[in-house]
N, C-alpha and C positions, 0 to 999 in steps of 0.2 A: 538446480538449487541444492544447496548444501543442507544435509541432514542436521549437521551440527549447528548451523545458523538457525535452522528451526527450533532446535532445542534450546538455544539460548533466548531466543524470541518468546518461545513459550514460557520460559520460566519468568522472563520479565513481565509478560503479560499476567501470570499468575500472582506476582509480587504486586504489580499495580493495582489489580483487582482486589486481593486481600488487604491492601493497604488503604483502598477506597480512594485512590488518587483520581485526579481528573484525567482521562484517557487521552484527550486532545492536548492538554499541557504537556504531559509525559512525553507523547509524540512529537510535539514542537521542540521540546527539549533535546530529545535525540536527534532530530533534523538539525537544530542549531549546532549542536556539538559536531555533526557529521560535516555540515558545511564549514564549520571552522577547521576541522581537521583536514579536510578535502582542499581546503584554500590555503594551507599553510604547509609548504614544504618543510620549514624548520620544525614545526609542530610535529609533523609525521615522523621526521627522523629522529627527534628527541624522543617521542614516546615509544616508538619501535626499536629503538637501539638497546640491544642487550647489555652494553657496556655502562649505561646509565642505571643507576639504582632505582630500586621500586619506591623508596621515599622521595626521590626527587621528581620521579614521575608524578606522583600522587600529589605533591605540591603543586605541580603545573596544572593536573586536573582539577585541584580544588580552586586555583585562581580562575579558571575557565567556568567551573561550575557556579562559582560566585557571581560572575558577571553574567551568566545565562540565567541564573536563579534557579538552578536545578533542584528538583526534589532529592532528598538524600538517597532515596532507593534508586533512582535514576543514576546518580553520582556513583553509588556503590555498585550497581550494575556495570558502569563503565571500567570501574576499577578492576572488577573481576575479569573482563574482557582484555584489559591490558595485562593483568597478571597471567592470563592464560595464552597470551600472545596470538589474539584473535583480531587484532584491531584492522589487519588487512581484510578481513571479511565484515568489518562494521556495516558498511553500506548494505550488504545482504541481510544482515540480521535486522537492521532497522526496516527494510522492507518487509521481511517476514513478520516482524512486530505489528507493523501496520495491518497487515491481512488478518492476523491472529486477533489483535485487539477489535477490528471491525466486526469479525465473526461474533465475539464476545459481546459486543453491543448490538448485535442484530443487523448489522450492514451487510450488503451483498454487493459484489462488483458486477455492473452490467455493461455491456458494450453494446451501444446502439449504432447501427450503420443505416443511413437513409441516402435517398438519392440526391438530395440537395440539402443545403444548410437549413437548420431550424431556427425560427424565432424563438423568443424566451417563453411565449405563451404555449406554443407548440411542444417545446421541450417539457415544460411543467405538466402538461396534459399526458404526454408520453411517459414520463418518470412515474406519474400517479399510477398508470395503468401497470407499468413494469414493476412497480413496488408491489401491487396486488399479486402479480405472477410470482414475484420472488417470495411472497409472504413476509416481508419486513421493509426496512428501509435500504435504499440503494446508493451507490456511488456510481454515477453514470460517466462514461466516457463516449465521445461521439466520433464517428467517421463518416465520410462521404464516399459513395459508390455510384457513379452515374448510371451503371450498367443495371442497377435495380429497377429503373424507370420510374418507380414510385413506390410509396410504402416504407416499410422498415424492416430490418432484421435484427432481432435481440439476442444477445448471448449472455446467458446467466450461468457461469460455471460452464459445465459442459453441455447444457440445454441450449437449444437454439430454437427461437420462435421466428419463422419466417413469414412475415406479412407483406412481402414485396410483390409488385405486379409481375416482375419477372417469373417468380415462383408460381403465381397464379396462372399465367399465361402457360407455363411448362405443365402444370396439372391439367389444364384445359386441353393442351396438345395430347397428353397421354391419354385422357378420356377418349378423345376423337379417334385416336389410333387403336384403342381396344374395342370400340364400338363397331 
């Protein structure tokens, strides 16, 4: 992960927060521009071509911003990215922005691994418990690992909470070996 991308993302997060913009709307506008940019070879070539003037590039950006309904701050941010020739790193900047804005709004990423797929009710209960552990709101991603046998393993940042049956059996084995 690029330190430069993180700096741009942090700067945008500061602008969005100080302007009291809707964080989700700003994120969606960035995602929409990224999808448009990634989906059009012609657009990428035009905006990244050093022989095309900045004024012409800004006109193209303004047309896209008008269609997407971008906040002026988001449009200006993308203009700065273009001016500094960082469009090649735009996807990474957007990913960093999502993480920074989540942290600012109290959300934490949690990875939950279970032995089998969980229904909605089980997920809701598990997410409520994980949110208590995290001390705030969470964005949960789910994986399955049949070797767990049962229970779940939760990773929040670098902290791992292992409530799997496999881990419990390993602890029991260790106690029996030590006894």
